[in-house]
VEXMAR-49550 format. One record per residue: residue in one letter; x, y, z of N, C-alpha, C in turn. Coordinates in Angstrom, 3 decimals, always signed. Example, Ala and Ser with C-alpha at 12.3 -4.5 7.8 and 13.67 -1.06 7.14 Angstrom:
<atoms>
+------+----------+----------+----------+----------+----------+----------+----------+----------+----------+
: resn :      n_x :      n_y :      n_z :     ca_x :     ca_y :     ca_z :      c_x :      c_y :      c_z :
+------+----------+----------+----------+----------+----------+----------+----------+----------+----------+
:    a :  +13.190 :   -5.690 :   +7.800 :  +12.300 :   -4.500 :   +7.800 :  +13.200 :   -3.300 :   +7.800 :
:    s :  +12.850 :   -2.250 :   +7.080 :  +13.670 :   -1.060 :   +7.140 :  +12.900 :   +0.030 :   +7.870 :
+------+----------+----------+----------+----------+----------+----------+----------+----------+----------+
</atoms>
This chain:
<atoms>
+------+----------+----------+----------+----------+----------+----------+----------+----------+----------+
: resn :      n_x :      n_y :      n_z :     ca_x :     ca_y :     ca_z :      c_x :      c_y :      c_z :
+------+----------+----------+----------+----------+----------+----------+----------+----------+----------+
:    x :   +0.825 :   -1.196 :   +0.000 :   +0.000 :   +0.000 :   +0.000 :   +0.866 :   +1.255 :   +0.000 :
:    x :   +1.980 :   +1.230 :   +0.741 :   +2.853 :   +2.396 :   +0.805 :   +3.368 :   +2.783 :   -0.581 :
:    x :   +3.710 :   +1.789 :   -1.387 :   +4.203 :   +2.061 :   -2.745 :   +3.134 :   +2.755 :   -3.574 :
:    x :   +1.905 :   +2.288 :   -3.481 :   +0.805 :   +2.899 :   -4.246 :   +0.565 :   +4.343 :   -3.810 :
:    x :   +0.612 :   +4.588 :   -2.507 :   +0.413 :   +5.948 :   -1.990 :   +1.523 :   +6.860 :   -2.498 :
:    x :   +2.754 :   +6.389 :   -2.457 :   +3.877 :   +7.210 :   -2.920 :   +3.764 :   +7.515 :   -4.412 :
:    x :   +3.419 :   +6.507 :   -5.212 :   +3.285 :   +6.719 :   -6.658 :   +2.175 :   +7.715 :   -6.964 :
:    x :   +1.064 :   +7.595 :   -6.265 :   -0.039 :   +8.535 :   -6.473 :   +0.338 :   +9.931 :   -5.981 :
:    x :   +0.978 :  +10.022 :   -4.828 :   +1.387 :  +11.321 :   -4.294 :   +2.334 :  +12.021 :   -5.250 :
:    x :   +3.249 :  +11.290 :   -5.850 :   +4.196 :  +11.902 :   -6.795 :   +3.464 :  +12.483 :   -7.998 :
:    x :   +2.464 :  +11.774 :   -8.495 :   +1.676 :  +12.301 :   -9.608 :   +0.915 :  +13.558 :   -9.179 :
:    x :   +0.301 :  +13.521 :   -8.010 :   -0.424 :  +14.688 :   -7.504 :   +0.526 :  +15.880 :   -7.373 :
:    x :   +1.727 :  +15.629 :   -6.884 :   +2.717 :  +16.697 :   -6.744 :   +3.056 :  +17.317 :   -8.099 :
:    x :   +3.301 :  +16.484 :   -9.096 :   +3.627 :  +17.009 :  -10.419 :   +2.469 :  +17.821 :  -10.983 :
:    x :   +1.246 :  +17.320 :  -10.815 :   +0.071 :  +18.050 :  -11.302 :   -0.098 :  +19.380 :  -10.568 :
:    x :   +0.160 :  +19.376 :   -9.265 :   +0.032 :  +20.609 :   -8.483 :   +1.058 :  +21.647 :   -8.948 :
:    x :   +2.272 :  +21.195 :   -9.244 :   +3.285 :  +22.114 :   -9.747 :   +2.878 :  +22.678 :  -11.107 :
:    x :   +2.379 :  +21.819 :  -11.981 :   +1.974 :  +22.254 :  -13.317 :   +0.833 :  +23.260 :  -13.260 :
:    x :   +0.022 :  +23.209 :  -12.225 :   -1.127 :  +24.107 :  -12.099 :   -0.730 :  +25.515 :  -11.652 :
:    x :   +0.507 :  +25.685 :  -11.187 :   +0.961 :  +26.990 :  -10.713 :   +1.500 :  +27.812 :  -11.880 :
:    x :   +1.284 :  +29.102 :  -11.842 :   +1.772 :  +29.985 :  -12.908 :   +3.288 :  +29.836 :  -13.087 :
:    x :   +4.017 :  +29.772 :  -11.975 :   +5.471 :  +29.643 :  -12.044 :   +5.958 :  +28.207 :  -11.873 :
:    x :   +5.020 :  +27.273 :  -11.834 :   +5.305 :  +25.835 :  -11.747 :   +6.175 :  +25.468 :  -10.551 :
:    x :   +5.952 :  +26.135 :   -9.431 :   +6.693 :  +25.797 :   -8.224 :   +5.824 :  +25.925 :   -6.987 :
:    x :   +6.148 :  +25.112 :   -5.988 :   +5.488 :  +25.149 :   -4.678 :   +6.502 :  +24.755 :   -3.623 :
:    x :   +6.303 :  +25.266 :   -2.402 :   +7.165 :  +24.819 :   -1.310 :   +6.520 :  +23.622 :   -0.611 :
:    x :   +7.297 :  +22.985 :   +0.236 :   +6.860 :  +21.740 :   +0.873 :   +5.633 :  +21.925 :   +1.762 :
:    x :   +5.511 :  +23.053 :   +2.460 :   +4.324 :  +23.260 :   +3.296 :   +3.061 :  +23.399 :   +2.454 :
:    x :   +3.160 :  +24.109 :   +1.354 :   +1.991 :  +24.242 :   +0.468 :   +1.634 :  +22.901 :   -0.171 :
:    x :   +2.645 :  +22.081 :   -0.454 :   +2.369 :  +20.775 :   -1.059 :   +1.614 :  +19.864 :   -0.090 :
:    x :   +1.871 :  +20.011 :   +1.202 :   +1.111 :  +19.240 :   +2.199 :   -0.384 :  +19.494 :   +2.017 :
:    x :   -0.750 :  +20.749 :   +1.778 :   -2.162 :  +21.109 :   +1.586 :   -2.706 :  +20.607 :   +0.259 :
:    x :   -1.861 :  +20.472 :   -0.743 :   -2.296 :  +19.920 :   -2.035 :   -2.602 :  +18.424 :   -1.925 :
:    x :   -1.891 :  +17.716 :   -1.078 :   -2.074 :  +16.271 :   -0.933 :   -3.267 :  +15.906 :   -0.051 :
:    x :   -3.569 :  +16.732 :   +0.930 :   -4.604 :  +16.417 :   +1.919 :   -5.975 :  +16.077 :   +1.323 :
:    x :   -6.477 :  +16.798 :   +0.309 :   -7.799 :  +16.452 :   -0.230 :   -7.867 :  +15.050 :   -0.852 :
:    x :   -6.700 :  +14.471 :   -1.150 :   -6.651 :  +13.132 :   -1.730 :   -6.457 :  +12.062 :   -0.654 :
:    x :   -6.561 :  +12.461 :   +0.597 :   -6.418 :  +11.513 :   +1.702 :   -4.977 :  +11.169 :   +2.020 :
:    x :   -4.046 :  +11.961 :   +1.517 :   -2.629 :  +11.738 :   +1.791 :   -2.191 :  +12.815 :   +2.778 :
:    x :   -2.164 :  +12.434 :   +4.034 :   -1.815 :  +13.366 :   +5.101 :   -0.471 :  +12.949 :   +5.688 :
:    x :   +0.556 :  +13.649 :   +5.269 :   +1.920 :  +13.345 :   +5.699 :   +2.583 :  +14.623 :   +6.187 :
:    x :   +3.695 :  +14.478 :   +6.886 :   +4.401 :  +15.644 :   +7.408 :   +5.418 :  +16.180 :   +6.401 :
:    x :   +6.043 :  +17.295 :   +6.786 :   +6.989 :  +17.965 :   +5.900 :   +8.163 :  +17.063 :   +5.524 :
:    x :   +8.668 :  +16.295 :   +6.473 :   +9.799 :  +15.409 :   +6.189 :   +9.449 :  +14.399 :   +5.095 :
:    x :   +8.233 :  +13.867 :   +5.120 :   +7.795 :  +12.919 :   +4.094 :   +7.742 :  +13.610 :   +2.737 :
:    x :   +7.195 :  +14.822 :   +2.699 :   +7.137 :  +15.579 :   +1.446 :   +8.551 :  +15.864 :   +0.946 :
:    x :   +9.466 :  +16.209 :   +1.847 :  +10.856 :  +16.442 :   +1.444 :  +11.455 :  +15.187 :   +0.820 :
:    x :  +11.170 :  +14.030 :   +1.406 :  +11.669 :  +12.770 :   +0.843 :  +11.118 :  +12.542 :   -0.566 :
:    x :   +9.850 :  +12.819 :   -0.767 :   +9.244 :  +12.634 :   -2.091 :   +9.774 :  +13.660 :   -3.082 :
:    x :   +9.961 :  +14.897 :   -2.643 :  +10.588 :  +15.908 :   -3.504 :  +11.977 :  +15.425 :   -3.929 :
:    x :  +12.748 :  +14.902 :   -2.978 :  +14.101 :  +14.418 :   -3.284 :  +14.049 :  +13.274 :   -4.289 :
:    x :  +13.086 :  +12.366 :   -4.116 :  +12.930 :  +11.246 :   -5.062 :  +12.627 :  +11.785 :   -6.457 :
:    x :  +11.687 :  +12.713 :   -6.550 :  +11.330 :  +13.296 :   -7.848 :  +12.521 :  +14.026 :   -8.463 :
:    x :  +13.325 :  +14.678 :   -7.649 :  +14.519 :  +15.368 :   -8.138 :  +15.540 :  +14.364 :   -8.677 :
:    x :  +15.772 :  +13.287 :   -7.935 :  +16.714 :  +12.246 :   -8.368 :  +16.308 :  +11.650 :   -9.708 :
:    x :  +15.009 :  +11.632 :   -9.992 :  +14.500 :  +11.071 :  -11.243 :  +14.258 :  +12.138 :  -12.306 :
:    x :  +14.671 :  +13.371 :  -12.029 :  +14.646 :  +14.426 :  -13.024 :  +13.309 :  +15.102 :  -13.259 :
:    x :  +12.311 :  +14.827 :  -12.422 :  +10.973 :  +15.396 :  -12.625 :  +10.826 :  +16.794 :  -12.040 :
:    x :  +11.645 :  +17.119 :  -11.045 :  +11.622 :  +18.449 :  -10.432 :  +13.051 :  +18.888 :  -10.146 :
:    x :  +13.202 :  +20.189 :   -9.978 :  +14.443 :  +20.767 :   -9.462 :  +14.118 :  +21.320 :   -8.084 :
:    x :  +15.072 :  +21.250 :   -7.165 :  +14.838 :  +21.663 :   -5.781 :  +15.787 :  +22.766 :   -5.343 :
:    x :  +15.261 :  +23.636 :   -4.484 :  +16.080 :  +24.606 :   -3.771 :  +15.596 :  +24.650 :   -2.337 :
:    x :  +16.488 :  +25.015 :   -1.440 :  +16.132 :  +25.181 :   -0.026 :  +15.774 :  +26.631 :   +0.220 :
:    x :  +14.755 :  +26.818 :   +1.057 :  +14.363 :  +28.156 :   +1.513 :  +14.136 :  +28.037 :   +3.010 :
:    x :  +15.182 :  +28.249 :   +3.771 :  +15.091 :  +28.036 :   +5.219 :  +14.865 :  +26.565 :   +5.507 :
:    x :  +13.807 :  +26.263 :   +6.263 :  +13.505 :  +24.871 :   +6.585 :  +12.607 :  +24.212 :   +5.551 :
:    x :  +12.243 :  +24.955 :   +4.516 :  +11.375 :  +24.438 :   +3.449 :  +12.188 :  +24.042 :   +2.238 :
:    x :  +11.581 :  +23.232 :   +1.389 :  +12.139 :  +22.938 :   +0.076 :  +11.149 :  +23.472 :   -0.948 :
:    x :  +11.678 :  +24.006 :   -2.033 :  +10.851 :  +24.504 :   -3.125 :  +11.122 :  +23.630 :   -4.342 :
:    x :  +10.049 :  +23.060 :   -4.896 :  +10.156 :  +22.211 :   -6.081 :   +9.651 :  +22.980 :   -7.292 :
:    x :  +10.372 :  +22.819 :   -8.397 :  +10.003 :  +23.424 :   -9.676 :   +9.904 :  +22.290 :  -10.692 :
:    x :   +8.824 :  +22.262 :  -11.432 :   +8.609 :  +21.229 :  -12.445 :   +9.650 :  +21.361 :  -13.559 :
:    x :  +10.208 :  +20.239 :  -13.986 :  +11.182 :  +20.225 :  -15.083 :  +10.502 :  +19.768 :  -16.375 :
:    x :  +11.254 :  +19.828 :  -17.460 :  +10.747 :  +19.348 :  -18.750 :  +10.377 :  +17.867 :  -18.663 :
:    x :  +11.196 :  +17.086 :  -17.971 :  +10.907 :  +15.659 :  -17.825 :   +9.593 :  +15.453 :  -17.068 :
:    x :   +9.366 :  +16.254 :  -16.038 :   +8.101 :  +16.175 :  -15.308 :   +6.923 :  +16.503 :  -16.208 :
:    x :   +7.077 :  +17.523 :  -17.050 :   +6.032 :  +17.874 :  -18.031 :   +5.763 :  +16.712 :  -18.977 :
:    x :   +6.830 :  +16.124 :  -19.452 :   +6.680 :  +15.029 :  -20.414 :   +5.940 :  +13.851 :  -19.800 :
:    x :   +6.169 :  +13.586 :  -18.520 :   +5.420 :  +12.523 :  -17.841 :   +3.933 :  +12.884 :  -17.784 :
:    x :   +3.628 :  +14.114 :  -17.400 :   +2.233 :  +14.546 :  -17.304 :   +1.527 :  +14.505 :  -18.658 :
:    x :   +2.282 :  +14.736 :  -19.727 :   +1.711 :  +14.697 :  -21.078 :   +1.701 :  +13.302 :  -21.677 :
:    x :   +2.127 :  +12.307 :  -20.893 :   +2.161 :  +10.913 :  -21.308 :   +3.123 :  +10.659 :  -22.471 :
:    x :   +4.142 :  +11.512 :  -22.597 :   +5.161 :  +11.321 :  -23.631 :   +6.211 :  +10.324 :  -23.179 :
:    x :   +6.431 :  +10.273 :  -21.864 :   +7.360 :   +9.323 :  -21.251 :   +6.700 :   +8.793 :  -19.982 :
:    x :   +7.279 :   +7.753 :  -19.432 :   +6.812 :   +7.230 :  -18.143 :   +7.989 :   +7.221 :  -17.177 :
:    x :   +7.799 :   +7.864 :  -16.036 :   +8.798 :   +7.818 :  -14.973 :   +8.385 :   +6.697 :  -14.035 :
:    x :   +9.186 :   +5.651 :  -14.011 :   +8.903 :   +4.509 :  -13.134 :   +8.864 :   +4.987 :  -11.691 :
:    x :   +7.782 :   +4.650 :  -10.980 :   +7.625 :   +5.075 :   -9.595 :   +6.677 :   +6.247 :   -9.429 :
:    x :   +6.179 :   +6.765 :  -10.563 :   +5.174 :   +7.826 :  -10.545 :   +3.956 :   +7.293 :  -11.283 :
:    x :   +2.807 :   +7.386 :  -10.652 :   +1.589 :   +6.909 :  -11.295 :   +1.419 :   +7.596 :  -12.642 :
:    x :   +0.958 :   +6.844 :  -13.622 :   +0.701 :   +7.416 :  -14.947 :   -0.553 :   +8.277 :  -14.883 :
:    x :   -0.521 :   +9.443 :  -15.514 :   -1.745 :  +10.251 :  -15.553 :   -2.782 :   +9.602 :  -16.460 :
:    x :   -4.033 :   +9.872 :  -16.184 :   -5.112 :   +9.356 :  -17.032 :   -5.040 :  +10.013 :  -18.389 :
:    x :   -5.554 :   +9.319 :  -19.380 :   -5.671 :   +9.926 :  -20.697 :   -6.742 :  +11.008 :  -20.635 :
:    x :   -6.619 :  +12.032 :  -21.448 :   -7.664 :  +13.067 :  -21.465 :   -9.036 :  +12.445 :  -21.709 :
:    x :  -10.015 :  +12.887 :  -20.932 :  -11.369 :  +12.368 :  -21.067 :  -11.677 :  +11.146 :  -20.246 :
:    x :  -10.672 :  +10.589 :  -19.564 :  -10.919 :   +9.401 :  -18.731 :  -11.280 :   +9.797 :  -17.323 :
+------+----------+----------+----------+----------+----------+----------+----------+----------+----------+
</atoms>
């Protein structure tokens, strides 16, 4: 179950970043993006997932005090557009599904 939650959370994170005008969010704001989907985790968990997404090229990270700021990368966009698949991130639904 933990693997499924992580894969879904990573997709939600990428979608949340794509929805922002500047395609970035900090870790505290991402906690609020995950909560409506029943994923209630702390900042450290979000930091771990941000780091995983960064290691796989889907986001770029910077530190801002005790927060991390994630910015969507081209690879993250390509996953959301179903042009590529990042193993470990849930595949987005096809348009209209």
